[in-house]
Backbone as JSON, one array per atom type, in Angstrom:
{
  "sequence": "MLKGWKTLAFNAALAVLGVLQAADWVDLLGSERAGIAVTVIGIIGAVLRFMTDTPAMKGKSA",
  "N": [[-28.16, -5.83, -21.34], [-25.34, -4.4, -19.81], [-23.91, -6.78, -19.78], [-21.58, -9.17, -18.63], [-20.55, -7.82, -16.46], [-19.99, -9.0, -14.01], [-17.62, -10.47, -14.34], [-15.85, -8.4, -14.94], [-16.01, -6.92, -12.54], [-15.03, -8.82, -10.72], [-12.36, -9.16, -11.61], [-11.41, -6.54, -11.28], [-11.66, -6.33, -8.49], [-9.78, -8.25, -7.7], [-7.42, -7.01, -8.59], [-7.39, -4.7, -7.0], [-7.26, -5.89, -4.45], [-4.74, -7.05, -4.62], [-3.06, -4.78, -4.68], [-3.72, -3.66, -2.19], [-2.87, -5.7, -0.49], [-0.14, -5.61, -0.88], [0.61, -3.3, 0.39], [2.04, -2.08, 3.4], [0.29, -1.86, 5.98], [0.52, -1.5, 8.73], [2.92, -0.11, 9.01], [2.2, 2.18, 7.6], [-0.06, 3.25, 8.97], [0.24, 2.69, 11.66], [0.08, 0.31, 14.35], [-2.28, 0.26, 15.95], [-4.09, 1.94, 14.59], [-4.29, 0.67, 12.1], [-5.82, -1.68, 12.49], [-8.22, -0.5, 13.32], [-8.88, 0.93, 11.0], [-9.39, -1.13, 9.12], [-11.61, -2.32, 10.34], [-13.47, -0.19, 10.27], [-13.77, 0.11, 7.49], [-15.02, -2.33, 6.87], [-17.44, -2.02, 8.3], [-18.55, 0.2, 7.0], [-18.95, -0.89, 4.44], [-20.92, -2.83, 5.05], [-23.03, -1.19, 5.95], [-23.54, 0.32, 3.63], [-24.51, -1.75, 2.0], [-26.95, -2.34, 3.19], [-28.27, 0.01, 2.68], [-28.8, 0.05, -0.01], [-31.03, -0.93, -2.65], [-31.11, -2.13, -5.05], [-29.76, -4.43, -7.47], [-26.2, -4.83, -8.1], [-24.73, -2.59, -10.43], [-27.09, -1.95, -11.76], [-29.75, 0.22, -12.43], [-32.82, 1.67, -11.18], [-35.76, 0.44, -12.65], [-37.79, 2.0, -15.08]],
  "CA": [[-27.51, -4.63, -20.9], [-24.3, -4.6, -18.82], [-23.48, -8.18, -19.75], [-20.19, -9.36, -18.3], [-20.12, -6.96, -15.36], [-19.46, -9.81, -12.9], [-16.23, -10.78, -14.66], [-15.11, -7.15, -14.79], [-15.96, -6.6, -11.11], [-14.15, -9.79, -10.09], [-10.99, -8.83, -11.96], [-11.07, -5.27, -10.63], [-11.48, -6.62, -7.08], [-8.48, -8.92, -7.55], [-6.37, -6.02, -8.76], [-7.39, -3.86, -5.8], [-6.76, -6.7, -3.34], [-3.29, -7.18, -4.8], [-2.44, -3.53, -4.25], [-3.92, -3.53, -0.74], [-2.04, -6.68, 0.18], [1.25, -5.21, -1.01], [0.87, -2.19, 1.29], [2.31, -2.42, 4.8], [-0.65, -0.99, 6.68], [1.0, -1.19, 10.08], [3.89, 0.98, 8.85], [1.52, 3.39, 7.12], [-1.03, 3.8, 9.91], [0.51, 2.3, 13.04], [-0.6, -0.95, 14.64], [-3.65, 0.49, 16.46], [-4.92, 2.54, 13.54], [-4.5, -0.27, 10.99], [-6.97, -2.51, 12.87], [-9.41, 0.35, 13.32], [-9.19, 1.25, 9.6], [-10.02, -2.31, 8.5], [-12.94, -2.46, 10.95], [-14.33, 0.87, 9.74], [-14.07, -0.23, 6.09], [-16.02, -3.4, 6.9], [-18.72, -1.46, 8.76], [-19.08, 1.05, 5.91], [-19.45, -1.8, 3.4], [-22.18, -3.42, 5.51], [-24.05, -0.13, 5.97], [-23.91, 0.61, 2.25], [-25.32, -2.86, 1.48], [-28.31, -2.19, 3.71], [-28.87, 1.23, 2.13], [-29.13, -0.13, -1.42], [-32.17, -1.82, -2.89], [-31.03, -2.65, -6.41], [-28.55, -5.22, -7.71], [-25.03, -4.09, -8.57], [-24.65, -2.13, -11.83], [-28.41, -1.76, -12.36], [-30.57, 1.28, -11.85], [-34.24, 1.34, -11.05], [-36.48, 0.37, -13.93], [-38.83, 3.03, -15.22]],
  "C": [[-26.53, -4.97, -19.77], [-23.85, -6.05, -18.69], [-21.98, -8.24, -19.47], [-19.68, -8.52, -17.14], [-19.54, -7.76, -14.21], [-17.99, -10.13, -13.12], [-15.37, -9.53, -14.47], [-14.96, -6.79, -13.31], [-15.0, -7.54, -10.38], [-12.69, -9.46, -10.36], [-10.54, -7.52, -11.33], [-10.83, -5.5, -9.14], [-10.16, -7.33, -6.82], [-7.32, -7.94, -7.66], [-6.26, -5.14, -7.52], [-6.85, -4.64, -4.6], [-5.25, -6.89, -3.43], [-2.55, -5.94, -4.33], [-2.55, -3.38, -2.73], [-3.04, -4.5, 0.03], [-0.57, -6.27, 0.16], [1.61, -4.07, -0.05], [1.13, -2.71, 2.7], [1.5, -1.46, 5.66], [-0.19, -0.62, 8.07], [2.04, -0.07, 10.01], [3.2, 2.28, 8.45], [0.66, 4.05, 8.2], [-0.69, 3.57, 11.37], [-0.36, 1.11, 13.39], [-2.04, -0.75, 15.14], [-4.56, 1.02, 15.37], [-5.2, 1.58, 12.4], [-5.71, -1.16, 11.29], [-8.27, -1.73, 12.84], [-9.83, 0.65, 11.88], [-9.89, 0.08, 8.93], [-11.43, -2.52, 9.05], [-13.91, -1.43, 10.38], [-14.71, 0.59, 8.28], [-15.13, -1.32, 6.02], [-17.4, -2.89, 7.31], [-19.35, -0.6, 7.67], [-19.65, 0.18, 4.79], [-20.78, -2.42, 3.78], [-23.3, -2.39, 5.5], [-24.49, 0.2, 4.55], [-24.78, -0.5, 1.65], [-26.76, -2.74, 1.96], [-29.02, -0.97, 3.13], [-29.3, 1.06, 0.67], [-30.29, -1.11, -1.58], [-32.19, -2.35, -4.33], [-29.77, -3.49, -6.55], [-27.41, -4.34, -8.21], [-25.15, -3.78, -10.06], [-26.01, -1.99, -12.51], [-29.12, -0.63, -11.66], [-32.0, 0.81, -11.71], [-34.91, 1.38, -12.41], [-37.59, 1.42, -13.95], [-40.12, 2.43, -15.67]]
}
């Protein structure tokens, strides 16, 4: 079940990173806000990792 999800996730992450890299975040948010935005995104990712207890793309087994 869900075989190949790692390849799909990797390719989706590359596509998203390409779009994010192309954006000029300093122009969009200002120099102070751009740094804060990246920090907040990192903190949210870490918090979400601690809140989950199952591997990616898998639900709890019944």
